[in-house]
C-alpha positions in Angstrom: -17.0 -2.4 -1.1 -13.6 -1.2 -0.4 -12.3 0.2 2.7 -12.1 3.9 1.1 -15.2 3.4 0.3 -16.6 3.3 3.4 -14.7 6.6 4.3 -16.2 8.4 0.9 -19.6 7.4 2.1 -18.9 9.1 4.9 -17.1 12.5 3.6 -20.2 12.9 1.0 -22.6 12.4 3.9 -21.0 15.1 6.2 -20.9 17.1 2.9 -24.0 17.1 2.5 -24.7 17.7 6.9 -22.5 20.4 7.8 -25.2 22.7 9.2 -26.7 19.7 10.9 -25.2 17.6 14.4 -22.8 14.8 13.3 -21.9 12.2 15.8 -18.6 9.4 16.0 -21.8 6.8 15.9 -23.8 8.5 13.5 -20.7 8.2 10.4 -19.7 4.6 12.2 -22.8 3.6 11.3 -22.9 4.8 7.4 -19.5 3.5 6.6 -21.0 0.0 8.5 -18.0 -0.6 10.4 -17.7 0.2 14.5 -16.9 3.8 16.2 -13.6 2.2 17.5 -12.2 1.1 13.9 -14.0 3.6 11.5 -12.0 6.5 13.5 -8.2 4.8 13.2 -9.6 4.0 8.9 -11.1 7.9 9.0 -7.9 9.1 10.2 -5.5 6.6 8.2 -7.5 7.7 5.0 -8.2 11.9 5.5 -4.6 12.2 8.0 -7.2 13.9 9.9 -10.1 12.4 13.0 -13.3 12.6 11.6 -14.2 15.1 13.8 -11.4 17.4 13.2 -12.2 17.3 9.8 -16.1 18.3 10.7 -14.7 21.3 12.5 -12.1 22.4 9.2 -15.6 21.7 6.4 -17.7 23.7 8.3 -14.7 26.6 8.5 -14.8 26.4 5.0 -18.6 26.4 4.5 -18.4 29.5 7.4 -16.1 31.8 6.0 -17.9 31.3 1.7 -21.3 32.8 3.7 -19.3 34.9 5.5 -18.5 36.5 2.2 -21.4 36.5 -0.1 -23.8 36.9 3.1 -24.1 40.6 5.1 -26.8 41.0 6.7 -26.6 37.8 8.9 -24.9 38.5 12.2 -21.5 36.4 12.3 -22.7 34.7 15.7 -26.0 33.3 13.4 -23.8 31.9 11.2 -21.1 30.0 13.7 -24.2 28.2 14.9 -25.5 27.2 12.1 -22.6 25.4 11.3 -23.0 23.1 15.2 -20.4 25.7 16.7 -21.4 26.6 20.2 -20.7 30.1 20.8 -18.7 32.7 19.5 -15.2 32.8 21.2 -14.8 28.8 20.1 -15.9 30.2 16.8 -13.5 32.8 16.6 -10.3 30.9 18.1 -11.0 28.4 15.6 -11.4 30.5 12.7 -8.1 32.2 14.0 -6.2 29.2 14.1 -7.2 28.3 10.7 -7.3 32.0 9.0 -4.8 33.7 10.5 -7.7 35.9 10.9 -10.7 36.9 13.3 -14.8 35.8 11.6 -14.7 40.4 11.6 -11.7 40.7 10.3 -12.0 38.1 7.0 -15.7 39.3 6.4 -14.3 43.7 5.7 -12.0 42.3 4.1 -12.3 38.6 2.1 -9.2 37.3 0.8 -8.4 34.6 -0.8 -8.3 31.4 1.4 -6.7 27.7 1.8 -9.0 25.4 3.3 -8.4 22.4 4.1 -10.5 20.5 1.0 -12.8 17.3 1.2 -10.1 14.7 -0.1 -11.1 13.1 -3.8 -10.4 9.1 -1.9 -11.4 7.5 -5.5 -8.7 9.6 -6.8 -5.8 8.5 -3.6 -7.0 4.5 -5.2 -7.4 4.2 -8.6 -4.6 5.1 -10.9 -6.0 5.9 -14.3 -4.8 5.5 -18.0 -3.5 7.7 -20.4 -6.1 9.4 -22.7 -8.3 8.0 -20.6 -10.7 11.2 -19.2 -12.7 10.1 -15.4 -15.0 12.2 -14.0 -15.1 12.4 -10.7 -17.1 14.4 -8.2 -17.6 17.4 -10.1 -14.0 17.4 -11.6 -13.9 16.3 -15.6 -9.8 14.9 -15.8 -7.1 13.9 -18.4 -3.7 12.3 -18.4 -1.5 13.0 -21.8 1.6 13.6 -22.8 3.2 16.0 -25.6 5.6 17.0 -27.2 6.3 20.9 -27.3 7.8 22.2 -30.5 7.8 25.5 -30.2 9.1 27.3 -27.3 6.2 29.5 -25.5 7.5 32.9 -23.1 5.6 35.0 -20.6 6.8 37.8 -18.2 5.7 38.5 -14.8 7.2 38.1 -11.7 8.3 35.4 -8.9 7.4 34.9 -5.2 8.4 33.2 -2.6 6.0 31.8 0.1 5.8 29.5 3.2 4.1 26.4 2.9 0.7 27.3 5.5 -2.2 25.0 4.9 -4.8 25.9 6.1 -4.7 29.4 6.0 -4.3 32.8 4.4 -3.8 32.2 -0.4 -0.1 33.6 -0.1 -0.4 33.7 -4.3 -3.6 36.3 -4.6 -1.3 39.4 -4.2 1.2 38.4 -7.0 -1.6 37.3 -9.5 -3.4 40.3 -8.2 -0.2 42.7 -9.8 0.1 40.6 -12.9 -3.4 41.4 -13.8 -3.1 45.2 -13.0 0.1 44.8 -15.5 -1.1 43.0 -18.1 -3.4 45.5 -20.0 0.3 47.2 -20.9 1.6 44.4 -21.7 2.6 45.4 -25.9 3.2 41.3 -26.5 0.7 40.1 -24.2 -0.8 37.4 -26.7 -3.8 38.6 -27.5 -6.2 35.6 -26.3 -4.6 35.9 -22.4 -2.9 32.4 -22.0 -1.7 32.3 -18.1 0.6 31.0 -16.4 2.0 29.7 -12.6 5.0 27.7 -12.3 5.9 26.2 -9.1 9.3 26.1 -9.5 10.9 23.8 -6.8 8.1 22.2 -5.0 9.1 19.7 -2.0 12.5 20.5 -2.1 12.2 23.5 0.5 9.8 24.7 3.5 9.6 27.9 1.1 8.3 28.0 -2.4 9.6 29.5 -5.2 6.2 30.8 -7.2 6.2 32.1 -10.8 3.4 34.7 -12.5 2.7 36.0 -15.7 1.1 36.5 -19.1 1.9 34.5 -22.4 4.0 36.8 -25.0 4.9 36.6 -28.4 8.8 36.4 -28.1 10.9 36.9 -25.4 10.4 40.7 -23.9 13.9 42.8 -22.3 11.9 44.9 -19.6 14.1 45.1 -16.3 11.2 45.3 -14.0 9.9 42.0 -15.1 11.0 38.0 -15.4 10.4 35.8 -18.0 10.0 32.2 -18.0 10.2 30.2 -21.6 8.6 27.2 -21.7 11.1 25.1 -23.7 10.3 22.6 -26.8 10.7 19.5 -25.2 8.4 16.0 -23.8 5.3 17.2 -21.3 3.1 15.0 -19.2 -0.5 17.2 -19.1 -3.5 16.7 -16.5 -6.2 18.9 -18.5 -9.0 19.3 -15.7 -12.2 21.3 -15.5 -14.8 22.2 -12.7 -18.2 24.4 -11.8 -16.6 27.3 -12.0 -13.3 29.5 -12.0 -12.7 29.4 -8.1 -13.7 26.1 -7.1 -10.7 25.5 -10.4 -8.2 27.5 -8.6 -8.9 26.5 -5.1 -10.3 22.7 -4.8 -9.9 21.3 -8.4 -6.0 22.2 -9.5 -5.4 20.8 -5.6 -6.4 17.3 -5.4 -4.9 17.6 -9.0 -1.6 18.6 -7.2 -1.7 15.5 -5.4 -3.4 13.2 -7.6 -0.2 14.3 -9.8 2.2 13.4 -7.2 0.3 10.1 -6.8 0.4 9.3 -10.3 3.6 9.9 -11.2 5.1 7.8 -8.3 3.4 4.8 -9.0 4.5 5.1 -13.3 7.3 5.6 -11.5 8.3 8.5 -14.6 11.3 10.5 -14.2 10.1 14.0 -13.8 11.7 17.7 -13.2 10.3 18.9 -9.2 8.5 22.4 -11.5 4.7 21.7 -11.8 3.1 24.3 -14.6 -0.3 25.8 -14.7 -1.8 27.6 -17.7 -5.0 29.0 -17.7 -6.1 29.4 -21.3 -8.1 32.9 -21.8 -8.5 35.3 -19.2 -12.1 35.5 -19.2 -13.4 35.2 -14.9 -16.2 32.3 -16.3 -13.1 29.5 -17.2 -13.3 26.4 -15.7 -10.5 25.1 -17.4 -6.8 24.5 -17.5 -3.7 22.4 -17.9 -1.2 21.0 -15.2 2.5 20.4 -16.9 5.3 18.5 -16.0 8.5 18.5 -17.4 9.8 14.7 -18.4 13.3 14.1 -17.4 14.5 11.6 -20.3 
């Protein structure tokens, strides 16, 4: 068994037992390692200590429950996931997300969590045009030449990288959805686009969110983006539901594509284009397009 597989076994165990007591000795036994070596290996693979990781994953589960469970007290929910008292829990929650549990429960905004890592993808470079299924994700990478430009209208926002925290892109997507029905040139199938325009170039991220139009529109109140005819690397992927698709899955895909492109030594632009097909809240498929420099 590879060393990363030992850590994957423990992250799988943690995910299934977040509402139970979890100790270093228990995790080390599952990994079949000494507690000392397990902790060193876990931090190297996951970039967090094991118990810090457990805390962050518990906070993610608590936030999900606070959003859907309105009948139980906050203190009962925090005890359920192993927090010793309400004060400790509230401090940890605010440190992670910038707001208190009661503030979040009153206004459940989209949060950016520390995710369960896709360790298999960190250590395996898949071939092109060969789909794989791993931990609820269906993923395939291919190359494509776009013969005809695609046009989009929307808005750009500049945000600071913070993770985990409140998702900074929720407001701009709400703005796009609010005006979508009023755009006469909007494509009938309602395809949408999100573009990270300066990946890795600064602490601030420029992000464009918009809807596909039949042609480039002229509107002083909106911005436009053209997906030009050229060659792209495309990562096609699916998830179990739309919420998972736009939170956990897309973040894992971004991390994996950075690794995949680096290992393949492909020269690409610092731009990532998220294509969402259709506008149904039940959609579970999307694509990440990355322009190739030739």
